[in-house]
C-alpha positions as CSV (number, residue, x, y, z in Angstrom):
1,M,3.8,-18.1,-24.8
2,A,1.3,-20.1,-22.7
3,Q,2.1,-20.3,-19.0
4,K,1.8,-23.8,-17.5
5,N,-0.3,-24.4,-14.4
6,E,2.0,-24.6,-11.4
7,G,-0.7,-25.8,-9.0
8,E,-1.0,-24.1,-5.6
9,G,0.8,-20.8,-5.9
10,N,2.8,-19.7,-8.9
11,R,6.5,-20.1,-8.1
12,T,7.6,-18.6,-11.4
13,A,5.6,-15.4,-10.8
14,A,6.8,-15.2,-7.2
15,R,10.4,-15.6,-8.3
16,E,10.0,-12.9,-11.0
17,Y,8.2,-10.6,-8.5
18,N,11.0,-11.0,-5.9
19,A,13.7,-10.4,-8.6
20,D,11.9,-7.2,-9.7
21,Q,11.7,-6.0,-6.0
22,Q,15.4,-6.7,-5.5
23,K,16.2,-4.8,-8.7
24,F,14.2,-1.8,-7.6
25,V,15.9,-1.7,-4.2
26,R,19.3,-1.9,-5.8
27,S,18.3,0.9,-8.2
28,G,18.6,3.5,-5.4
29,Q,15.1,4.8,-6.2
30,V,13.3,3.8,-2.9
31,E,13.8,7.0,-1.0
32,K,12.9,9.1,-4.1
33,K,9.7,7.2,-4.7
34,A,8.8,7.3,-1.0
35,R,9.2,11.1,-1.1
36,E,7.1,11.3,-4.3
37,A,4.3,9.2,-2.6
38,E,4.4,11.4,0.5
39,K,4.0,14.5,-1.6
40,A,1.2,13.0,-3.6
41,M,-0.7,12.5,-0.3
42,E,-0.6,16.2,0.2
43,T,-2.3,17.0,-3.1
44,D,-5.6,16.3,-4.8
45,E,-4.2,13.0,-5.9
46,R,-4.8,11.8,-2.3
47,R,-8.4,10.9,-3.0
48,E,-7.5,8.9,-6.0
49,L,-4.8,7.0,-4.1
50,E,-7.2,6.3,-1.2
51,K,-9.8,5.1,-3.6
52,A,-7.3,2.7,-5.2
53,E,-6.3,1.5,-1.7
54,A,-9.9,0.8,-0.7
55,I,-10.4,-1.2,-3.9
56,G,-7.4,-3.3,-3.2
57,K,-8.5,-3.9,0.3
58,S,-11.9,-4.9,-0.8
59,H,-10.3,-7.6,-3.1
60,I,-8.4,-8.9,-0.1
61,A,-11.6,-9.1,2.0
62,E,-13.3,-11.0,-0.8
63,E,-10.4,-13.5,-1.1
64,D,-10.5,-14.0,2.7
65,R,-14.2,-14.9,2.6
66,L,-13.5,-17.4,-0.1
67,L,-10.8,-19.0,2.0
68,K,-12.9,-19.5,5.1
69,K,-14.8,-22.8,5.2
70,P,-18.4,-22.8,6.4
């Protein structure tokens, strides 16, 4: 199904994201997942996670440059 253009921002995607976040919180999995993430940072997986974080941050930096007017 083709998604219609909602203009500035995507209210449908935002609503779905918020609903998914609320569902996750209600699932009772937050503490478990936090502990899993903490343990992952104590293993070799740390480098992979830090690389993914750096990639995400670089995308944010690129978006910020595009938002600034000369």
